[in-house]
N, C-alpha and C positions, 0 to 999 in steps of 0.2 A: 498461749500466754499462761503462765503459772500464777493464778490468782492468789493462791495460798502464800506465795513469796511476797506478793504485793502487800497483802494484809500484814504479813510478818514485819516487813520493812516499815510500813505505816505505823504499826503498833509499837515497834521499838522506839521510834522517835517520840511518839506521843507519850509512851511510858516514861521515857527519860524526862520529857517536859513535866509530866505529872510529879515525878520525884523531885525535880528542881523546884516546882511550885510548892510542894509540901514543905520542903526544907526552908524555902524562902518565907512561907507563911508562918512557920514557927518562929522566925525572926521578926515578924511583923506584929509588934506587941501593942502599939498605940496609934493615935491619930497621925503623929508625925511619920511613922512607918508607912501608913496607908497612903498618905498624900504625897510625901516627898522622900520616902525611903530613908528617913532619919538623917538626911543630908550626909549619907555615907558612901555614895557611889563613886567608884574609881573610873578612870578614863575609859577603860575597855568596856565597862558596862554602859557608859554613856554612848560610846561609839557604836556598840552593837545595837543599842536601843534606837538611836537615831536612824541608823541604816535600815534596821528591820522594819521600823515604822514607816520610813520613807519609801522603801522598796516594796514591801508588802506583796500581796497577790496581784496588785496592779501591774507589776513588772512582767508577770507570767500570763496575764490575760490582756489587759488594756495596752500596756506598752509594747508587748510583742505584736499585737495587732497593728499598732501604729507603725512599728518598724517594718512589719510585713507589707503594709500598704504604701508607706511613704518613704522609707529608707533613712538615709543620713539626716535629712532635715529635722527628724524627730529629736536629734541631739541638741536642738535649741532648747527643748524642755529640760534635758539633762544639764545643759550649761546653766540654765536659770537656777536649777536646784543646787548645782555645785557651788555657784556664787552665793546662794542663800546659806548653805552650810558654812562657807567661809566667813560670811558676815556674822552669822549666828555664833559660831564658836570663838571667833577672835575679837569681835567688837560688841556683840549684844550679850552673849551668855555670861561673861565675867562680871558685867555690871549688874545683871539680874541676880547672880549669886551673891554679889556684894549687898544687894538690897535685902535678900534673904527672907522673903515671905513665902506665899504658897501659890497664889494665882496671878495672872497678868492683870486682871482687874484690880487687884491690890496695888500693883505697881502704878497703873495709870491714875488711880484715885489719889494716891499720895504724891505722885510726881506733879500733878496739876492741882492739888489741893481741892479736889472736886469729888466728894463722896458719891454723887449721882452717877459718876462714870462706872462705878462697880456694877450696879444692876443692869445698866444699859449694855455695857460690853459683855456681861455675862449672858444676856439674852442673845446677842449677836453670835457669840461663840456657840451657843446651843443650837441655833438655827443651822449654821453651816456644818456643824458637827454631825447633825442628823443626816444631812445630804451625803457627807463623806462616809458615814456609817452604812448608809444604804448601798453605796458602791461596794463595800466590803461584804455585805450580805449577798450581793450579786456574785462576787468572786467565789464565796463559799458555796452558793447554790450551783454554780457551774462546775466547781470541783467535785462535789459529792454526787451530782447527777451523772457526771461522766464516769466517775470511779465506780460507783455502786449501782448505777441505773435507777436511782431514786427520782421521784418527781421533783422538778426544779423548785417549786414553791415549798415543798416539804424540806428540801435541802437548805433553802434560805432560812427557814424557821429554826432548823437544827443548828445552823451556824449562829443565829441570834442567841439561842439558849446556851451554847457553849461559851460564847463571848461573855455573856452576862455572868455565868458561873465563874469563869476565870477572873473576871474583873472584881466581882464581889468578894471572891475568895481571898485575895491577897493584896489588892491595890498595887502601889508603885513598886514595892519590893519584889513581888512576883513578876510584874511586868518587866522590870529591868533585867532580871536573871533569865527569864524564858526568852526574852528578845535576843540576848547574846547567843543562846543555844540555837535558836531558829536561824540566825544569821550564819552561824558556822555550818549548819546542815545545808542551807540553801547554796552557799558558796561551793561546798564540796560536790553537791549534786550537779551544779552547773559545770564545774570543771570536768566531771566525769562524762556528762552528756555531750558537751561541745564537740570533741573529736569524733564521737560516734555519729552525730547528725551530719557533720560536714563530710565525713567519709562516705556516708550513705548517699549524699547528694553528688558524689563524684569528685570531692576535693574542692578546696577554696577557689582554685583557678577556674574550674568548671562553673562554680556558682557565680563568680564575678563576671565571667565572660557572657554567660547566658542572660543574666539580669541586665547587663549593659546592652545586649542586643534587643531585648524586649522592653526594657524600661530604663533608657539611658540616663534619665534624671535621678535615678534611685541613689546614686553615689555622689550627687552634687549637694551644695550647701543649702539650697532651698527647694530643689526638685519641683514638684507640681504645686507646692504651696507658694503663696506670694511672700515677698520679703516682710511685708507688714504682718502677715500671719506668723512668720517665724519669730519676729520681734515680740509679738503678742504672747506667744508661748513662753518665751524667755521671761517676760515681766510678770505674767500671771503666776508662774511657778516660783519665781524668785521672791516676789512680794507676798505671795500666798503662804510660803513657808515662814517668812518673817512675821506674818500675822497669825500663825498657827500656835495657839497656846499648848497644844499637845506636844509640840517640839520645845517650846520655850520653857515649860515647867520642868523639863528634864534638867535644866541648869540649876534649879533650886535644889535638886537631889544630889548635886555634886559635892564631894568632900571639900573642895576649895576651887579657887579660880584656875590654879595650875592644871587641875585634872580636866577642865573644860578645854584649855589650850591643847593639851595632849590629845583629847578626843578629836579636836579639829584637825590635827596632823594625821590621826588615824583615818578619818573620813576622807581626807585629801588623797591618801594612798589607795583606798579601797573603792570609793564610790564609782568613779568612771570606768575602771577595769571591770567591775561586776556588770555594769550595764553594757559594756563592750561585748562581754560574753553573750548576753541576751540578744544583742543586735546580730552578731554573727550567726547565732542559732536561728533567728527569725529569717535572715537572708537565705540560709541553707534550706529552711522549710519552704521558702517561696518556690524553689525548684521542685520539691517533693509534692507540694499540695497547691498547685497554681490556681485551682478552681474551688478551693474549700469554701463552703457556704458561710461559715462564721469564723472570721480570722481570729476572734478572741479565744477560740478553742485550738489553735494551731499548736501551741506548746504541749498541751496534754496529748494531742493526737500523735505528734512525732515521738514524744516520750514513750508512749505505749507501743509504738511500732518499732523503735530503733534502740531501745535501751533495755538492759536486763531487768527482770521482774523485781528483784530486791531493790535495785536502784530506783525503779519507778515508785515503789512504796515509800522509800526514804525521801525522795524528791517531793512527792505529793504531800507527805507529812510536813516537810519543810515549808511548802507553800501555805499549807493551812496554818502552820505556826506563825508565819509572817502575817497572814490575815488576822489571826488572833492578836498579834502584836500591835498592828495598827488600830484595830477595833478597840482593844483595851486602852490604848493611848487616847483616842478621841473621846471614848465614853468616860474615862476617868477625869479627863480635863473638863468636860461639860458638867458632869455631876458635881465635881469639886467646886467649880465656880458657882453653880446655882446654890449649893449648900452653904458655902461660906459667904459669898458676896451678896446673896439675897436673904437667905433664911437667917444666918447668924448675924450679919451686919444690920439688917433692917427689921426683921421680925422678932427674933429672940436672941438678944445679945448675951444673955446669961445661960444659954444652952450648954450643957455639959459636953465634954469630949465624947463620952460614950453615946449620948443621944445624937450628936452631930455625925458620928460615924454611922449610926443606924440610918439616919435620914439620907446620908450620902449614898449608902447602898440601895435604899429604896429609889432614889433618883436614878441610879445606874440602871435599875430594872425598868423604870418608866421611860427613860430616854432610849434605852436599847430596844424597847418594844415599839416606840414611835417610828423608828427607821425601818421596821419590817415591811410596811406597804411599799416603800421605795424599792427595797430589794426584790420583792415579788413582782412588782410592776415592771421593773427594768426599763425605764422610759427612754433610755439612750445607751450608747456604748459607754463603757466604764470611763474612758479618758474624757469623753464629753461631759459626763456628770462631774468628774473631778475638776475639769476646767471651770465649771460653774461654781463649785464650792470654793475653789481657790481664788476665783475672781472676787467673791464676796469677802473672803478672808483678807486678801491683799488690798482691796479697795477700801475696806473699813478699818483694818488694823495695822497692816504691814508698814505703810508709810508713816503713820502716826507714831508707832512704837519706835521705829528707827530714828526719826527726827527728834523724838523726845529725849533720846540719849545723847545727841550731839548738837542740838540746836538750843543753846543756853536760854535764849530769850523767847522760846516758844511758850505761849500762854495757854491758860485754861480755855479761853474763848477759841483759840486757834485749834486746840485739840478737838473740841466739840465740832467746830466748823469742818475740820478734816474728816471726822467720822461721818457726819451727816452728808457732806458733799460727796464723799466716796460712795456711800450707799445709794444716794439718789441718782447720781450720774451713771453709775454702773448698771443699776436696775433699769432706769429709764432708757438708757442707750440700747440695752439688750431687748427691751420690749419693743422699741421702735424698729429694731432690726427684724424681730419676729413678725411685725406687721408690715414689713417691706417699705417702711417710711425712710429708714436709713439703710445704706449699703452694708452687706456682710463683710466687705473688704477690710474694714477697720474694727478690730476687736475692742470692746469697751474698756479693757484694762489700760491701754495707752492714753486715751483722752482722760480717763478717770484719774490716773496718776498725775498727769500734767495739770489738770484743773485743781485737784486737791492740793498739790504742792503750791500752786499760785495762791490759792485761798488761804492756806496755812501761813504763808509768808506775809501776805497782806494783812490778815487779821492780827498776826503777832506784832506787826509794825504799828497797827492802830490801837493796840492795847498794851498793857504793861504787866509783866509777871510780878507776882507778890514776892515779898522778901522770903516767905516760907518756900516758895518754888525755887528761888535762886539758891537758897541754903541747901535745899534737898539736892538740887542738881550738882552743887559743888561737892557735897558729900558722896554722891553717886560717882562722880568723876575721879575721886581719889583712888589710889591703888591700895589703900589699906583695907584688907579683907573684912575686918570687923568694924568698919567705920559707921555702919548704919545699924546692924542688928547682929551682935556677936553670938547670941544664943540660937537654939533651934526652936524657940517658942513659937507656937502658932497663933 
């Protein structure tokens, strides 16, 4: 293996990212640029950013391992994400852009005329964001330890430092542009590697027939997982994405609502084919490494053994770029929410833009460091950790946000009841499972969604929305782009 070519390929991509980052940074002149890219992002930037953040290194560590172990049933996760993208881009994103603020806490507080929702939802966001960020440090730790032979803990810390530097350096403008580049690089690397790995495994016919003989449920719709588990995966990831401010704030950065719709079309075309390539690669690797000790390392293993050195370097850089992409997204969303929704709104309403920017960057450093112990500890496999994070996001925010946009008579009391019920039911259910009081057969997400939905509807029927809430909802529902806030004022 020519390590020099690997380093060259890796350096070429990271060098290109650095150039894009510097150019983007020079365009990032104020708070609006840092938080929401001055509301100037075109559809292709939104598409690239949503895909890069959603795919991330998890596709090449966690998702590959799930495909490797379970097969086709894992597409229930992808189906949930695909539906979430569809809902986000066609039904949620345009309304958020119409609202035109900065954070999701902003939206919830004004939609329900409840200022207290700002700090509460901001704290919720920060908690699950730290869990997600920890999974990304795991990915970076695995990548660098395998590539360069570094200690895993050291590799995780280096990942943290690079994430913080990139996020502090340029904010949303840099994130949007580097995301697009990383998505292009990843797609090219996948397309090059796929025929090589399948050919090395003896061709797809050999792969399919061998797996059918040894694990016949691999290509079935549920395989070795139960139907309830499959449904749980679908709803966890669907509502988890709907409750993820890291994705939702992308829509504030769009030029207009039409660009969001275009981005939705772009994601519809690209998302499932990209993961289809990952699946076929994992299936082929199953023949080549049937007894591999850690299935989360299978993608790196076969890339090193069956692809040219230069492609390895480019692909690894693309994976790291996607890790940076997701980490930047979660970190920026959490820090922005804490800075605006707690510090600016509650502590110092007269803070200048310059000081708010400084405090936001300090919070990026603080939150980024908080996730390091999770990354080093690596308490579970990546997908298991992400399932927990998206369970929290979906049960507390996903359903409330979606209903708030299409349930006219949803009240402040119902929103609070939904958030509280979602958090209590999901956490309690999971704790009872861990203590063997409840069966593991039913994932907390399904009962949480059902109970929260019932609670929201009942409480909404028992209370009445204020006139301000109704007026806000009516303005939000109109198709006039500038119906609520025509300027880019923060």
